Structure formats: structure tokens, C-alpha cells
C-alpha positions as CSV (number, residue, x, y, z in Angstrom):
1,X,-35.2,7.9,78.0
2,X,-34.9,10.5,75.4
3,X,-31.4,11.3,76.6
4,X,-30.4,7.7,76.5
5,X,-31.5,7.3,72.9
6,X,-29.6,10.5,71.9
7,X,-26.5,9.2,73.8
8,X,-26.7,5.8,72.1
9,X,-27.1,7.5,68.7
10,X,-24.1,9.7,69.4
11,X,-22.0,6.7,70.5
12,X,-23.0,4.8,67.4
13,X,-22.2,7.7,65.1
14,X,-18.8,8.1,66.7
15,X,-18.1,4.4,66.5
16,X,-19.0,4.4,62.8
17,X,-16.6,7.3,62.2
18,X,-13.9,5.8,64.2
19,X,-14.0,2.4,62.5
20,X,-11.7,1.9,59.6
21,X,-12.4,-0.5,56.8
22,X,-10.2,-3.5,56.6
23,X,-7.5,-2.8,54.0
24,X,-7.8,-4.8,50.8
25,X,-4.6,-6.5,49.8
26,X,-3.0,-5.1,46.7
27,X,-2.2,-7.8,44.2
28,X,1.5,-8.0,43.4
29,X,2.0,-7.2,39.7
30,X,3.0,-10.2,37.6
31,X,5.5,-9.7,34.8
32,X,3.7,-9.5,31.5
33,X,5.1,-10.3,28.2
34,X,4.5,-7.8,25.4
35,X,1.8,-8.8,23.0
36,X,3.0,-10.4,19.8
37,X,2.0,-8.2,16.9
38,X,1.6,-9.6,13.5
39,X,3.2,-7.4,10.8
40,X,0.5,-5.5,8.9
41,X,0.5,-5.0,5.2
42,X,1.6,-7.1,2.4
43,X,4.4,-9.7,2.6
44,X,7.7,-8.1,1.6
45,X,8.8,-9.2,-1.8
46,X,5.3,-10.2,-2.9
47,X,3.4,-8.9,-5.9
48,X,1.0,-7.1,-3.5
49,X,4.0,-5.5,-1.8
50,X,5.2,-4.2,-5.2
51,X,1.7,-2.8,-6.1
52,X,1.0,-1.2,-2.7
53,X,4.5,-0.1,-1.6
54,X,6.0,0.9,-4.9
55,X,3.3,1.4,-7.5
56,X,2.7,-0.6,-10.6
57,X,1.5,1.9,-13.1
58,X,2.7,5.2,-14.6
59,X,0.6,7.5,-16.6
60,X,1.1,9.5,-19.8
61,X,-0.3,12.6,-21.5
62,X,-2.5,12.5,-24.6
63,X,-0.6,11.1,-27.5
64,X,2.6,11.1,-25.4
65,X,5.1,8.5,-24.4
66,X,7.6,10.7,-22.5
67,X,7.9,10.1,-18.8
68,X,6.6,12.8,-16.5
69,X,8.4,13.6,-13.2
70,X,5.7,11.6,-11.4
71,X,6.2,8.6,-13.7
72,X,10.0,8.8,-13.1
73,X,9.4,8.8,-9.4
74,X,7.3,5.6,-9.6
75,X,9.8,3.9,-11.9
76,X,12.7,4.9,-9.5
77,X,10.8,3.1,-6.6
78,X,10.2,0.1,-8.9
79,X,13.9,-0.1,-9.8
80,X,14.9,0.1,-6.1
81,X,12.4,-2.7,-5.3
82,X,13.6,-4.8,-8.2
83,X,17.2,-4.4,-6.9
84,X,16.2,-5.8,-3.5
85,X,14.5,-8.8,-5.2
86,X,16.8,-9.8,-8.0
87,X,14.9,-13.0,-8.9
88,X,11.8,-11.1,-9.9
89,X,11.0,-10.8,-13.6
90,X,8.4,-8.2,-14.9
91,X,6.3,-7.4,-17.9
92,X,5.7,-3.8,-18.7
93,X,2.4,-3.4,-20.6
94,X,1.8,-0.2,-22.6
95,X,-1.8,1.0,-22.9
96,X,-3.7,3.7,-24.7
97,X,-7.1,5.3,-24.5
98,X,-9.8,4.4,-27.0
99,X,-9.2,7.3,-29.3
100,X,-7.3,6.6,-32.5
101,X,-7.0,3.5,-34.6
102,X,-6.2,0.1,-33.3
103,X,-2.8,0.1,-35.1
104,X,-1.9,3.6,-33.9
105,X,-2.7,2.7,-30.3
106,X,-0.8,-0.5,-30.4
107,X,2.3,1.4,-31.6
108,X,1.8,4.1,-28.9
109,X,1.4,1.5,-26.2
110,X,4.6,-0.2,-27.4
111,X,6.4,3.2,-27.2
112,X,5.1,3.7,-23.6
113,X,6.2,0.3,-22.5
114,X,9.6,0.8,-24.0
115,X,10.0,4.2,-22.3
116,X,9.3,2.6,-18.9
117,X,11.5,-0.3,-19.6
118,X,14.4,1.8,-20.9
119,X,14.2,4.0,-17.8
120,X,14.3,1.0,-15.5
121,X,17.3,-0.4,-17.4
122,X,19.0,3.1,-17.1
123,X,18.5,2.7,-13.3
124,X,20.4,-0.6,-13.2
125,X,17.7,-3.2,-13.7
126,X,19.0,-6.0,-15.9
127,X,17.2,-5.8,-19.3
128,X,16.9,-9.6,-19.4
129,X,14.5,-9.4,-16.4
130,X,12.1,-7.1,-18.3
131,X,9.7,-7.8,-21.1
132,X,7.3,-5.5,-22.9
133,X,3.9,-5.8,-24.6
134,X,1.4,-3.4,-26.0
135,X,-2.3,-3.8,-25.5
136,X,-3.1,-0.5,-27.2
137,X,-6.7,0.3,-26.4
138,X,-7.8,-3.3,-25.8
139,X,-7.5,-3.4,-22.0
140,X,-8.9,-0.2,-20.5
141,X,-9.0,0.3,-16.8
142,X,-12.0,2.6,-17.1
143,X,-14.5,1.7,-19.8
144,X,-16.2,5.2,-19.9
145,X,-15.7,7.5,-22.8
146,X,-14.6,10.8,-21.2
147,X,-11.4,12.6,-20.4
148,X,-11.2,11.2,-16.8
149,X,-11.3,7.6,-18.2
150,X,-9.0,8.3,-21.0
151,X,-6.3,9.8,-18.7
152,X,-6.4,6.6,-16.6
153,X,-6.2,4.4,-19.6
154,X,-3.0,6.0,-20.9
155,X,-0.5,4.1,-18.9
156,X,2.3,1.6,-18.6
157,X,1.5,-1.2,-16.2
158,X,4.4,-3.2,-14.5
159,X,3.3,-6.7,-13.7
160,X,5.4,-9.3,-11.9
161,X,5.8,-12.4,-14.0
162,X,7.9,-14.6,-11.7
163,X,10.2,-14.6,-8.7
164,X,8.0,-12.8,-6.2
165,X,7.3,-14.2,-2.7
166,X,3.9,-15.8,-2.4
């Protein structure tokens, strides 16, 4: 009897090894369409596009209104963007830090705005698309009273007035 059990176990083991599982059918691939991707970032020609892609502000040194190489680079990008969107009109606002009198800072802000405007015009932007204003020290970006805040507040801000894509 013992031999019979061993023989049955051996046959069962061999039968288990010899059997092959039923193959599973492989699904045929269905053609897929690529996913539709939404463009990321701001809408081309919008005020946000101008701010993000080009830059809307240039900065100046203490008591200065001459354009640094960095400021010129930003203004060159602004001019190229404005050439692509000829219906856009802008306002260049000159700003100063809190040091100095109100009158002095208004005059300095006006010189900063004019420097930015004149450079844009020299790059081919029509002067009738550009306006300037000086806010002097009246509209600081950073209200603190330290060198870091003052350096941020010495700027010319280019703002789209009309013609941008919504």
C-alpha cells in the first residue's frame, strides 16, 4: 500500500509538471490618439504674457536715471514684444525711493520714465504708443525703510494701457 501511495504521488507530481496553463489571449493594441495638451503659461499677447515673458520693470541706481545693461536687456525684450503686438499702448511710470523731497523724486521719476521711453523709441517702438508718468516716491513696491527696499523702489514700470489680448 505504501508503494501504491508513493507511485500515485509520483504520477500526480509528474502530471502537474507536465501540464501547461492555458495561454491567455493577448489583447490586440488599439490605436490611441495622443492626449490633447493645453498650452501652459499666459496667453500670448496678454498683459500677463508681457509681465512674465518679457519683464515689466527696470531698476536704477541711487540718484540715477541712466540705463544699466540689465535694464537695456529688459527694454530690448519689451521692444521686440511690442513690435509683435502693434496695437498695444503702454504707460512707463518712473518711481523713486523714499529718500529726498517729493518734488525731487517726482523729477527723478520723470527722468527714469523718459530714459526707458526714449530707449524703446530708439529700438523702433512708435512714440505715439508710449506715455510716461512719474509717481516719485508715492507708490513704493516695498514699504520698508532699508537699502533692499529702496533698490526695489527705484524703477521704471511698463504697464499695458490698451490693445493686449484678454
